[in-house]
N, C-alpha and C positions, 0 to 999 in steps of 0.2 A: 695471865689472866690475875688481877688482884681481886683483894675482897670488896674493894670501892668500887669495881667493874660488876660486881654481881648483880642481874635483873631476875630476881625471883619471880616476876611476873610472867618469863617465859617458862614457868614449870607450870603454866595453864591452868592455873584454877579459876582466874578473872572470866566473866562473862558465862558463868555457869552455873546456878544455883544448887547442884550435887557435885559436892567433891570427891565421892567415891571413886577410885580408879585414877585419880591424881592425886591424893596424897593417903597416907596410913590413918588408921582410924585415931591411933594416940602414938605419941615418939617413944612410948615404954617399950623396952626390949621384950618381944612374945615368951621368950625362954626364962630369963630371971626378972625381970622388972624393970631394970634399971631405966632411968629416965635419960633417954639418948639426947634430948633437945630441951634442956630445963626453961620453962618461962613461955614456952610458944604455945600457940592454940592448937587444941586438938581437932580432928577433921569437923564435928560436929560444932565446935566454938566457932571454926573458920566460916563453916559455912554459915552460921546463925549472923556473925560481924558482916560478911558480904553480904546477906540479905538486908539487913537493916541500912548498910549504906545505899543500897540499890532503892528501898523503900524512900530514903532521904534523896535520891536523885544524884547520887554519889559514887554509884559503880564503876563509872570509867575511871576514877582517882584510887579507887578502893585499896588500901593495903595492910598488911598486919605486921606489928612489930615482931621481929625475931633478933633475938640478942645471942652469939654464938660467942660461946667462951670457953675457957679450959675444963668445964664439965661436958662439955656436948662431945657426942659421937655422931654427927650427922654426915653421910659420907655415901658416897654412890659407886659400889662396883659393878664391874662389868655382866652382863646377863649370864653368861656362862657360872660365874662364881653364885649368883643369886640363885641359879637354878639348881646347882650342885648343892646349896644348903637347903634344898627343898620349900625355898620360898618363891611364892607366886609374886609378879609384880605390883608393888602397891600393897602386898599382902601383910603388913605390918614392919616392924623395925628389929633388928638384931645388935647389940652392942659389940663391939670389936672381938670380945671375948668367947660369945655364945656363937658368932658366926664361924670363929677359928675352928671351936669345938666341932661344929656341923660337918665342914669340909675337912678336918683333920689336919691342919697344918695353920701354920702363921701365914696371915696374910703377906704378899710384897708388893713394892709399889705397881707392878703391872696389872695386879688383881683390881685397881681401880680405874675408872672413866675418867681421864683425865681433861674431857671435853665437859663434864660436869660443875655447876658452879659449887657443888658442895663440897667438891676435894680442893677448894681453895680458902676452904674457912676455918677458923680457928678449931682446936679441939683438945680432946684429953692427950696427954702426953703419949698414950701408948698407941692410937689413932695417929698422931703425927708421925712418929717413926714409922708405922707399917706404911703411910703414903711416901717416906721417904724424906719427910720434911725436916726430920731432925736424927740428927748422927748420935750413935753411941748406944 
C-alpha cells in the first residue's frame, strides 16, 4: 500500500456527528505534549467541520485535509502494545519516545499493524526507523 492509496474515510468518522471513540481528542502526546500530527484538526474541530458540511448538504463528500510530513508521528501499533502502554483505544496519542518509555523498550517493525494506513505515511526519522522503513 502506498500513501496515494490511503483512504482515511475507512477510519469511520464519516456519517456520524460524534467522533469520540473514533479519533483522539487531540494529536498531542498525552505524556510530553508533542504534536504528533501538526496541522490536523483535533476531534472537536473535525466534528464541527463535518456538522457544517452536513448542514450544507455535503456530508457525503466531507473530508478534512491532513498533511503528513517529517514532523508527524502518526502510527498504529498492535492492540497488545497499546494496552501494555496503559492506553485505551482512541484514548489519546503518544509520541514514539513516550510509548517506548511506557513499554520499557524500543519499538520494532513487528509492533506496528501493517494493515493500517497510518503505517504507510511519512513521519519523523525516529518513526520511520522503528517501522523498518529507514535503515541505519
